[in-house]
C-alpha positions, -999 to +999 in steps of 0.1 A: +001-001+000+014+030-011+005+066+010-005+084-024-034+057-029-046+065+006-045+100-005-064+091-030-087+074-017-090+099+010-103+129-012-123+101-035-140+096-001-147+129+004-160+142-034-175+109-041-163+121-079-131+110-095-125+141-116-130+164-083-111+138-061-079+143-089-084+176-091-081+182-058-050+157-055-034+174-084-029+143-108-049+133-140-082+111-134-070+081-149-038+078-126-060+085-097-084+053-114-054+034-115-043+040-082-077+033-068-082-001-085-048-013-071-055-001-035-088-024-039-064-052-057-049-049-026-073-051-002-094-073-017-127-059-026-141-024-043-138+006-020-165+029-040-193+019-061-192+037-094-219+054-101-229+083-131-245+104-107-244+085-072-214+069-066-211+058-029-185+039-010-193+002-002-194-014+029-155-020+027-149+015+021-170+025+050-150+005+071-116+011+057-123+051+057-116+057+094-082+029+094-066+049+065-078+083+078-054+075+106-029+054+086-023+091+069-022+112+102+002+086+117+026+091+086+021+126+086+028+131+124+060+108+114+071+131+088+069+163+109+086+144+141+115+136+117+119+167+107+114+182+140+142+161+148+167+168+118+162+205+122+162+203+161+130+220+163+099+213+177+066+210+156+037+234+163+010+224+193-021+235+186-044+238+216-083+246+214-098+265+245-135+271+245-150+304+252-159+298+291-125+287+303-104+313+317-069+306+299-051+319+332-062+284+347-038+266+325-010+293+323+011+279+351+013+245+326+017+264+295+052+275+313+063+243+322+061+230+287+078+264+273+109+250+297+107+214+285+104+221+247+122+259+243+112+257+202+073+250+209+054+267+183+022+272+204-012+281+189-043+284+209-075+287+194-110+303+210-146+288+201-178+276+210-182+238+226-192+226+191-162+246+174-137+230+201-153+192+189-146+202+149-114+217+158-105+179+174-123+161+147-103+179+121-068+179+133-065+214+139-060+206+174-041+181+191-057+191+231-087+209+244-098+223+271-137+226+277-169+223+295-192+199+283-194+188+248-231+178+240-217+156+211-211+122+208-179+107+190-166+074+204-130+086+196-136+115+219-107+108+251-119+129+279-103+136+316-120+158+343-100+186+357-124+201+384-160+211+393-173+242+399-200+265+411-213+299+399-210+336+408-228+368+403-209+392+385-215+433+387-200+463+382-187+484+407-215+513+402-243+485+407-265+485+437-251+452+448-217+466+449-229+505+465-246+481+493-217+460+499-241+429+494-221+396+498-251+376+492-279+378+474-309+350+464-325+346+430-354+366+439-332+397+446-325+395+406-359+404+394-361+432+370-322+432+362-306+434+331-290+401+322-256+396+305-247+361+295-227+341+264-238+328+233-236+286+239-229+290+272-223+255+291-251+263+317-275+282+299-304+260+297-300+247+334-300+284+345-328+296+322-353+265+342-337+273+374-346+315+373-376+304+356-388+280+384-383+309+411-404+331+392-377+355+384-382+379+354-353+401+337-357+437+326-336+427+296-313+402+284-278+410+268-254+381+247-219+384+240-194+359+227-168+358+256-161+367+289-142+399+284-168+415+266-190+404+292-175+419+318-170+452+296-208+447+291-218+451+325-206+483+337-224+500+306-254+482+307-256+482+346-270+448+346-257+416+364-242+382+350-239+347+362-200+331+355-183+307+367-160+312+398-127+305+382-140+327+347-122+361+339-122+386+369-117+423+362-109+453+384-140+473+374-166+441+388-169+425+417-182+387+426-213+386+447-225+348+461-256+332+451-279+315+476-307+291+465-289+279+429-268+243+428-257+250+395-222+237+384-204+229+353-168+204+347-140+216+332-120+189+313-092+184+288-099+164+254-079+147+231-085+119+200-083+082+211-061+067+182-046+097+170-008+100+177+003+128+196+031+146+199+050+145+228+043+182+236+009+177+234+011+144+260+034+162+283+007+191+283-018+163+292-004+147+319+002+184+333-033+197+335-046+159+346-023+157+375-024+189+390-041+199+420-069+223+408-085+230+443-056+255+451-084+275+423-112+272+453-127+245+430-133+208+432-118+181+418-137+164+389-153+135+386 
């Protein structure tokens, strides 16, 4: 089996069109067709059923697809590692962090990583839980730090890091700050302007709890990041319900919430069966072995 045959098959499985797959691989269609035929001969059966307008993978093709994807990924990782060793360099490490996770929690681990791999090239992406999942699926990220990911995927490795509760964030000019309030109940939040994040991990449960208590917000504003949430609190005069470890700012303060048992679990994720660079493995081990109680949270389940 040749790697170019594997590449051609993966392109064909994606496009289900010989002409498009050939263009994608920068080869002629006859060359791609011959390579697919040779691969089929070696594997002992058809991989794709050729029909004029409805070509589709055979049962053998569907079963071979994930294995050949892993094969190509492993080959590419080997080339990258060989190049890094030969050039005394380290390949880039891509990490995706969901918008609701404070990167400051992982800074100590990144410092350790920089010390262990002086030549590392770190790429950090932000996104919603769905974007985190897509980054892992596509291989754009080796490691992800996020809360709950709703999508199911049997290749998703998950290691819970810690569990945390929620608090109220208010601007310094809010009445709770002016009155030096330390703790409030949900009933105290009626007629407040609520600021929340898009794709907030606990938004559904939070809405259910608020409605069950008969609390009605004066208005609701939505932002994408914690930074935007904190920035909007002062101008809106509103409140934000945030996680205990979320980003803090000098223009806001935290207030404890009574009668609400809302928690979230922050985990680190990888992809089972996919080659991980030594830097990715080191980062995973650092995060998994950390004592997170120092941040005022409980250990993950």
